[in-house]
ROMIMAR-842353 format. One line per field, with one value per residue (C-alpha): residue number from 1; residue in one letter; x, y, z. Coordinates in steps of 0.02 Angstrom, whole numbers, plus 50000, padded with zeros to 5 digits. Example, Ala and Ser with C-alpha at 12.3 -4.5 7.8 and 13.67 -1.06 7.14 Angstrom:
<sites>
pos (1/2) $
code (a/s) $
c1 (50615/50684) $
c2 (49775/49947) $
c3 (50390/50357) $
</sites>
This chain:
<sites>
pos (1/2/3/4/5/6/7/8/9/10/11/12/13/14/15/16/17/18/19/20/21/22/23/24/25/26/27/28/29/30/31/32/33/34/35/36/37/38/39/40/41/42/43/44/45/46/47/48/49/50/51/52/53/54/55/56/57/58/59/60/61/62/63/64/65/66/67/68/69/70/71/72/73/74/75/76/77/78/79/80/81/82/83/84/85/86/87/88/89/90/91/92/93/94/95/96/97/98/99/100/101) $
code (m/t/i/p/a/i/a/g/v/q/s/l/a/q/v/a/a/p/t/a/p/a/a/p/a/s/t/d/g/s/g/f/a/a/a/l/t/g/a/v/d/d/m/q/g/l/q/s/t/s/n/s/l/a/i/k/a/v/t/g/n/l/d/d/i/h/d/a/t/i/a/s/t/r/a/q/v/t/v/e/l/a/a/a/v/r/n/k/a/v/d/a/f/n/e/i/m/r/m/q/a) $
c1 (50601/50520/50582/50431/50502/50538/50365/50291/50390/50337/50154/50172/50251/50103/49981/50077/50091/49962/49831/49768/49877/49942/49838/49919/49996/49894/49961/49817/49850/49687/49782/49867/49702/49620/49763/49756/49567/49583/49716/49607/49458/49564/49625/49447/49400/49543/49492/49312/49364/49478/49341/49212/49332/49381/49197/49173/49326/49262/49088/49156/49088/49259/49321/49502/49587/49726/49608/49575/49760/49810/49672/49721/49904/49865/49755/49889/50027/49915/49875/50060/50100/49964/50033/50209/50150/50054/50208/50316/50188/50183/50373/50379/50249/50347/50507/50423/50359/50535/50602/50479/50522) $
c2 (47611/47783/47922/48011/48186/48157/48082/48238/48351/48249/48262/48451/48462/48369/48488/48642/48582/48657/48533/48625/48650/48825/48935/48990/49162/49299/49460/49570/49543/49454/49305/49418/49501/49332/49272/49431/49419/49237/49281/49418/49300/49168/49299/49350/49168/49142/49298/49238/49066/49143/49259/49121/49007/49150/49180/48995/48997/49147/49074/48905/48810/48762/48586/48613/48780/48730/48752/48933/48968/48894/48986/49149/49127/49081/49236/49346/49281/49302/49482/49518/49442/49546/49703/49661/49631/49795/49888/49814/49860/50040/50047/49981/50108/50250/50190/50189/50365/50422/50348/50449/50614) $
c3 (50955/50954/51065/51140/51119/50934/50908/50987/50871/50720/50770/50791/50619/50545/50631/50573/50393/50277/50221/50067/49914/49887/49774/49613/49621/49541/49471/49530/49716/49752/49825/49951/49994/50019/50129/50232/50251/50304/50433/50508/50514/50602/50726/50764/50788/50910/51005/51014/51076/51206/51267/51281/51375/51491/51531/51565/51679/51778/51798/51849/51699/51629/51663/51611/51642/51522/51375/51424/51453/51286/51193/51276/51232/51051/51035/51113/50998/50846/50891/50919/50749/50665/50747/50689/50510/50514/50578/50441/50309/50372/50374/50195/50139/50221/50138/49968/49998/50043/49880/49778/49861) $
</sites>
């Protein structure tokens, strides 16, 4: 007997799990740069998808408004996450500069 709510959580966990193996850590920081570049590219893709679905919704060419709402929310959360990471990076940089003074 499968409980539907648990089956839904398990399917979400499978979607959220990374499919590619983790890249080996490099000492020159290129792995971090690649990860950051990939995250920015993904954010731009989400923004583009959200914008195109919003245009379709406004023009009446969208069949399911839920798709536009979900895409918009995903893009918003991703931008908020990017802003939070940027703020933490700036705070860390400022703290390092204070240590050197």
